[in-house]
N, C-alpha and C positions, 0 to 999 in steps of 0.2 A: 464554608463550602463543604459538601459531603465528600468523604474519601471513598471513591468508588472501588478502590482496591481492597480496603480493609473491612468493607461493609459485611456484617454477618448476615444481613437480610439479602438473599440472593435476588438477582435481577430477573423479573418476569417480563418476557417480551412476547407480544402477540404474534402468532404465526398464521400466515395465510389469511383467511377471512375472519379470524377471531378466536380460534381455539388456542388455549395455552399449551405449550409443549410439555412433554412428560418430565417428571421429577428428575430422572436420571440425566436429563440434558441441560439442566439449569446452568451448569458450569462447563459444558463441553467446549465452548469457545469464549464466551463473554460472561462476566468481565475477565480481563486478562490479569495475570499475576503482577504484583507491584514490581517496578524496576525490571520489566521483561527485556530480554535481549532482542534487538531489532536490527534488521538489514533492510535497506531501502534500495529499490531498483526502478529507474525511470529513464526517459529519453531526454527531451529538451529541458534545459535548465532555465530558460527565459520566460516561459509562459505560465508558470505556476509558482506558488510560494512554499511548496511542500518541503523542498530542501531546507529552506531557512527555518521552517516550523519544527522539523524533526531535529535539526541541529540545536535549536533553542530548547526543545523538550529534553534533549540529552544534556545540554549545558546547564540546565537548572536541576538536573539529577533525578528526573522522573522516569526516564528510560535509559537503557544502555544501547546507544546507537553504535553498533560495531562496524558497519560497513555501508558504503554507498556505491552502487553499481550503475554503470551506464550501458544500456542495451538498446540497440536500434539498427535494423538492417538497411534502411535507405541511406542516401549519400551524406547526410549531415552528421553522421555519427562522430567523426573526428572533432567537429566543432563542439558537440555536446560534451565529449570527454574533456576537452580543453576548458570549456566553460565551467564545468564542475570543479576543476582544479582552481579556477579563478575564485569561485565562491569559497572554497576551503582556505585559500590564501587570505581572503578578506576576514574570514572567521578567526583565523590565527592572529591577524593584526588587531582584531577587535577584542581579543582576550577571552574568547569562548573556551570553555573547558569540555572535557569528555568528548572530543571530536573523533569521528570515525576514520577508518582506513578507506581510501578510494580505490575502486577497481574499474578498469576500463570495460569489463564485460565482453560483449561481442557484437559484431555487425553481421553475424551469420544467423541462419535459421536451422532448426532441426528438420531432418528429412523423414517423412512418414515411410515406413517400410512397406514393401509390397504385400506382406502378410497382414497388414493393418493391426499388428500386435505391438503394444507398447514395449514389451520386453525385447523385441527384435530391433529396436531403434538404436542406431549407432550414436553414442554420446560424443560430444565435442570436448576438446581440451581447453576449458575456460577457467582461468584462475579464480574468477568470482564464484563459479560453481563449486570448486574445491573448497573455497572459503566457507560457503554456505554449509557444505557437508561437515567441515570441522566444527562449526558452531552448533549445528544440529545434533551432533554426537554428544555434546555437553548438555543438551536439553532433555526434556522428558515430555510425555503426553500431558502431564499436569502443569508443567512449566515449559511451554513450547518456545521454539524459536519463531518469532513473528517476522514475516517478510511483507513489507508494504510495497506495492507496485503501482506504477502509473503509466506503464507502457508495455512494450514487448516482453513476453514471458519466457524467452529462451533460456537465459542464464539460470532461472529458478527451476524450470522443468529439467534442465540438463543435470542439475544436482541430484535429482531423483533417479536419473539413469546411472549416474556414477555410484550411488549408494542407495538402493531401494529401501534399505532398513530404516532410513530417516523419516519415512512417510508419516508415522504417527507422532513425530516430534516437531512437526512444522505446521504452522497456520499461515496461509497466504491470504492477505487482506488487500484487495486491489480494485482499481477502476477498470473493470472489464466485464464482459457479458457473462451471465449465468446460464439461463435457459436458451439464449440466442447469441450467436457470434456478433461482435461489434468491432469497432476500429482497432482497439488495442489487442483483442484476441486474434483478429485477422492478420496482425503483423507476423505472427507465427502460429497458425491454427493448430498444428500438431503439439506444440508446447502447451497451448491452452487445454487441449484434450488430455494431455498427461497430467496436468495440475488438477483438472476437474475429476479425473479418474482416480488419482492416487492420494491427494492431500485433503486436509480440512481447509475449507475455503470460505471467505467472506467476500461476496461479489457485490460491487457497486456498478450496475450496468450503465453504459453510456447511452445506448439506444441509437436509432438512425438519425441522420442530420435533421430530418423534418419532424421528428418526434422524440426528443431527448427524454431519457428516463427520469422519473420523478425525483429520486434522491440525487442524481447527478446534477440536477438543476437547483439543488439546495446546498451548495458548498458554503464554507465559511466566507463571509464578506470581508474584503480587505481593501477599503478605499485608500487611494493614494494620499488623500488629505489626512486621513487618520495616521498613516505611517509617518507623515511629515510632523504631525502635531504630538503624537504619543511616543515616538521613538527618537532617541537622541541622534540627530543627523550628523553629529561629529564622529559617530561610530561608523566606520566604513561598511560594516555588515548591514546596518540599517539604511545607510545612504544608498547602497546597492538595491535594497528592496524598493526604495522610493523611485529609483531611476530605471529599474528593469522594465523592458517592454519588448515583446516579440516584434521584429521588423515588418511583418506582413499580416498577421492574423488578428491583431488588436488585443491579444491576451497579455497580461493576466485578466484584463477586464474587471478590475476591482474585486476579484474573488480568487480563491484557491481551488481550481477545478480538478486537482488531483489530491486534495487534502482530506477528502471524506474518510478514508480508512485510517489516516493518521489521527484524526479526532477521536475515533473509536478506541484508540489506545488508552485514553483516560476518561472518555465519556461514552460508555456503551449505550447510554440512554439517548444519544443523538439520533439513532435510528429507532423509530417508534413502531415500525411494522416490518416483519420478515416473512418470507416463505422459505421453507427448507426442502432440500432435494437430496436424492441419492443417485449416483451415477450407476447405471445398470449395464453399460457396455459402450461400444463404439459403432457408429453407423458406417455405411459404405463410403461416405465422404471423409471419414476420419474425424467426425464430430462426436462429442460425448452424448450419450442418451441419458436423459434425466427423468426421474419420476418424483413427483412431490411426495415427501415422506417426513412426518413430524420428527422422526429420529435420524434424519439424514445429516450428513456432515458438510453439506454445501448450504450456506446461508446466503440468500439473495435479499438485498435491501429493497423494500417496497415504498417506504415513506420515512420522512425524517423531520426533525425540528431544526430549522436553519438557525434559529436564534441560539440554540445550544452550541452549535458548531462555531458560530461567530464569537460568542462569549468565551469559549474555550481557547480559540486561536489567540484572542487578545489577552486573556489571562496569562498565557504562557509567554507571549512576546513582551508584555509589560513586566512580568517577573524577571525575564532576562534583562530587560532594559534597566531595571533597578539594580541588578548585579553589576552591570557594565558602566553605569552612569558615573 
């Protein structure tokens, strides 16, 4: 298999309708440095496999997963915090290495100031945000802190308010809208605006319920039968993966619907078409104003190769399985 971190030949990605982006931008986001420092922030622990995938990727030594944060303003937040602790306990019992620190994050939202100016926003005292700042300070624009998100963006945006100087040292790669607000972005719209305005971003849009976005509908496939057959069910961590199921929405639905940005950590060729944007301001609703720009720091995924995502998910899980077997 090719080593996408050490490759001397830089990755060329098609932008927009077919033009290659400029020479200076070949490494502005992807591929990421080998063994990059990663923080993961999400809500529900039951409806995706992203927690387990990132723990596995760290467990086999391919990333440094330093923290897992739970952020969610609706009422199920305490259940998600407790559930993430349960997964960590299973990982410890199963012998996984290089496990992250857990943070409860927040169940609050940021308040958009009357001035509509980001710098006038009152930050929250969130332990996870302070931790993000502490890790970002150690990073650099060339070797950034990578934050993978699958839910509400409050804890991440709040870190930028606590220390605006970290902006060029952080890349946020998440399942949320780029040019349009969608479910995850709408959980805290002002946090979304802060991230789009201040940070380097890789956006995997969800899209509306009646028209899901293309890449969102091409997640890594994770059939229950394959979990049963490929992963040792005597290992509690793998048994949990087989048994996990959301009680009402039918997910994980044999796929990892928050796993798209996690796959990009090691396989930037998973996304085969991008559009790039620059944030030029904030509108009266408090939403970011974006303009398509080949030199922009916001990358929005437009198409992807689902087989690459699926193959990479199972490469990592099987590698962990061989270490724990």
